C-alpha positions, -999 to 999 in steps of 0.1 A, spaced: 0 0 0 15 34 -10 17 64 14 -10 82 -7 -34 53 -2 -26 51 35 -31 88 39 -64 86 21 -75 57 42 -67 76 74 -86 106 61 -116 85 53 -119 70 87 -127 102 105 -150 112 77 -169 79 80 -171 84 118 -184 119 113 -211 106 89 -222 80 113 -223 105 142 -243 129 120 -267 101 110 -271 92 147 -278 128 157 -304 132 129 -322 100 140 -321 112 176 -339 144 166 -365 125 145 -376 94 165 -398 71 143 -419 61 173 -428 84 202 -440 68 234 -452 87 264 -474 85 295 -503 108 298 -520 103 332 -528 66 334 -528 62 296 -499 54 274 -497 70 240 -477 57 210 -472 81 181 -458 69 148 -436 97 136 -424 92 100 -449 115 82 -427 121 52 -431 84 43 -467 81 54 -455 65 87 -445 33 68 -437 6 92 -401 -7 94 -384 -33 116 -369 -6 138 -404 7 146 -417 -28 153 -388 -33 177 -397 -1 195 -435 -7 197 -436 -43 208 -415 -42 240 -431 -9 250 -466 -26 247 -454 -55 268 -440 -31 294 -472 -12 297 -494 -43 297 -477 -54 330 -474 -18 344 -500 -12 372 -498 25 365 -510 21 329 -547 15 322 -549 20 285 -529 23 253 -536 48 225 -518 45 192 -519 73 166 -497 90 140 -481 123 133 -485 143 101 -523 144 96 -522 124 63 -516 88 72 -519 65 102 -496 40 85 -497 34 48 -481 -1 51 -448 -19 57 -415 -8 43 -419 -33 14 -390 -20 -7 -365 -27 21 -379 -62 24 -376 -70 -13 -341 -57 -14 -332 -80 15 -349 -109 -2 -328 -105 -33 -295 -108 -15 -306 -133 12 -305 -109 41 -323 -120 72 -346 -89 71 -368 -109 47 -376 -133 76 -372 -109 106 -396 -83 93 -425 -106 88 -418 -127 119 -416 -97 142 -445 -78 126 -468 -108 131 -457 -113 167 -466 -77 172 -500 -82 155 -507 -111 179 -497 -90 209 -522 -64 199 -549 -90 193 -544 -105 228 -538 -72 247 -553 -73 282 -559 -36 285 -580 -12 263 -562 -5 231 -574 24 210 -561 30 175 -569 64 160 -567 57 123 -570 93 111 -557 90 76 -543 63 52 -544 29 68 -531 1 46 -512 -32 50 -490 -29 81 -511 0 94 -541 -23 94 -521 -48 114 -514 -22 140 -550 -13 145 -576 -39 134 -568 -65 160 -571 -40 188 -603 -36 208 -611 -1 196 -605 14 161 -616 50 155 -620 61 119 -625 97 107 -635 112 74 -598 112 65 -594 74 69 -586 55 38 -585 17 42 -572 -9 17 -554 -42 15 -538 -38 -19 -513 -67 -17 -526 -88 -47 -514 -59 -69 -478 -64 -58 -476 -102 -58 -482 -105 -21 -514 -114 -1 -534 -95 26 -512 -104 56 -509 -90 91 -538 -113 101 -559 -105 70 -568 -142 69 -584 -137 103 -604 -105 102 -614 -103 65 -634 -135 63 -652 -124 95 -667 -93 78 -703 -98 66 -710 -120 37 -682 -120 11 -672 -84 17 -638 -94 31 -630 -116 2 -640 -89 -22 -617 -64 -4 -588 -89 -3 -589 -98 -40 -596 -64 -55 -579 -41 -31 -610 -19 -31 -606 13 -10 -630 22 18 -631 58 30 -643 76 61 -675 64 77 -676 34 54 -645 19 72 -667 16 103 -698 5 84 -677 -24 69 -667 -35 104 -630 -26 101 -633 4 125 -654 1 156 -663 38 158 -664 70 136 -655 104 150 -650 135 130 -613 145 127 -618 179 143 -630 162 175 -600 138 178 -579 161 200 -608 165 225 -614 127 223 -578 121 232 -580 144 262 -611 127 274 -596 92 270 -565 102 289 -587 116 316 -605 84 323 -598 68 357 -591 31 357 -613 26 326 -629 -7 317 -637 -16 281 -673 -5 286 -661 29 299 -639 34 268 -668 22 246 -693 46 261 -669 76 256 -663 66 220 -700 62 214 -707 96 228 -682 112 204 -696 91 175 -731 105 184 -718 140 179 -703 132 145 -730 133 119 -707 140 89 -718 117 60 -743 99 82 -770 104 56 -750 87 28 -754 50 23 -725 25 25 -705 28 -8 -711 -9 -16 -747 -10 -3 -762 -15 -38 -736 -42 -46 -737 -62 -14 -760 -90 -28 -740 -91 -60 -707 -94 -41 -721 -123 -20 -734 -141 -51 -705 -135 -75 -677 -140 -49 -695 -170 -34 -679 -195 -58 -658 -224 -44 -626 -214 -64 -609 -183 -77 -616 -195 -113 -653 -199 -103 -654 -162 -91 -641 -151 -125 -666 -173 -143 -694 -158 -123 -683 -123 -130 -679 -129 -167 -713 -146 -170 -730 -118 -151 -719 -91 -175 -731 -61 -155 -710 -30 -153 -700 -38 -118 -690 -74 -127 -671 -63 -157 -652 -37 -137 -641 -65 -112 -629 -87 -141 -608 -58 -153 -594 -52 -118 -586 -88 -111 -569 -92 -145 -542 -68 -133 -535 -87 -101 -509 -115 -96 -527 -148 -105 -506 -165 -78 -516 -139 -52 -553 -143 -61 -552 -181 -56 -532 -179 -24 -554 -152 -10 -586 -171 -19 -574 -201 1 -559 -180 29 -594 -165 37 -611 -198 31 -591 -216 57 -585 -186 79 -622 -183 86 -621 -212 110 -587 -204 126 -575 -185 156 -555 -153 150 -523 -171 161 -529 -200 137 -536 -175 109 -504 -157 116 -484 -189 115 -500 -197 81 -493 -162 69 -456 -164 79 -454 -195 57 -470 -176 29 -447 -146 33 -416 -168 29 -432 -185 -1 -435 -150 -16 -398 -143 -8 -388 -175 -26 -410 -167 -56 -411 -142 -85 -443 -121 -83 -436 -102 -51 -403 -88 -65 -419 -81 -99 -450 -64 -83 -428 -41 -62 -407 -32 -92 -437 -24 -114 -457 -5 -87 -432 11 -64 -398 12 -81 -401 17 -119 -437 26 -115 -445 14 -150 -477 -3 -136 -469 -32 -160 -460 -63 -139 -451 -94 -158 -465 -121 -136 -452 -157 -136 -472 -178 -141 -492 -152 -161 -527 -168 -158 -548 -185 -131 -550 -218 -150 -512 -220 -149 -511 -217 -111 -515 -253 -100 -531 -265 -68 -499 -283 -60 -479 -250 -62 -505 -233 -39 -502 -263 -15 -464 -257 -13 -470 -221 -3 -490 -233 27 -465 -260 37 -449 -261 71 -414 -245 75 -405 -270 102 -382 -254 127 -384 -221 109 -422 -218 115 -435 -188 134 -436 -195 171 -453 -176 199 
């Protein structure tokens, strides 16, 4: 090594250290998750508004142990989770980072899904009132942080969707548990098409438990924090009182009201192919629109999602999450997840090349393999 190279190397080391220190100081000023006590309530605020509070592994590793600590803390009676920025509660998981990890065999491809699903289960089994204020975009990972909690408060700014079939994934974070438990075939319709629900309709669908106008949320938070040793019924009564004061859009029917019977009939087939046959045979404008939408989705994702909800309807949340971890790893081994993320999130050409390209080429044997046990690598609680 020449003196010049040595000199350059020694100059680079302080520079690298400085960059690391600057990065650390910047991250210290912008914490992705803020946790605080307010009276006898604990408040979690997701604080990545510039990326719509997208959920990453670091955030999961902050939220989960904090929830566990508060659950056993006699000075904490309730948890409220909300988000900064005013636009999104949480628009989903940091999928780009996961796909990059999957391409190079990095453990993030396992760690992210495993730890996210463990957090979903912790929320679903939480022993204290858990109130999610989903005031804004709530998709994918954001749904997992809210829907399994006892109370989910939507506002007119709430935008819900599970759009995973469009990126070669499936509606995870316990989608196989809560979606088939919505009325009729609504959950299956939402899962396959990625249909978006807004505002009061999120509550009407059964995804949120309450609807409160956004302008009333600060007062609601103050009143929640002020409750003394609240029971579930105390929290419920308070939320219902605020809902009663929120008449925005109360006169408008549920967006899918006029299609409910169609959805139940057309999506009631015993296979994914059967659903498409029903839609094509029906020929109505609504049915034709769904054929067009489904034709853009990953055929593999459609078949996997259909079975996921079919079997998940009779499973516990824990068993569903074990199943979904297997599916997540099948996606990481496959093609369509990487291709979907490329087409929708990276190149944004909206032209994914799915493989296999059609439903009839996705064999039952292949779908069976996606659901197969991972043995010692299975998700464990």
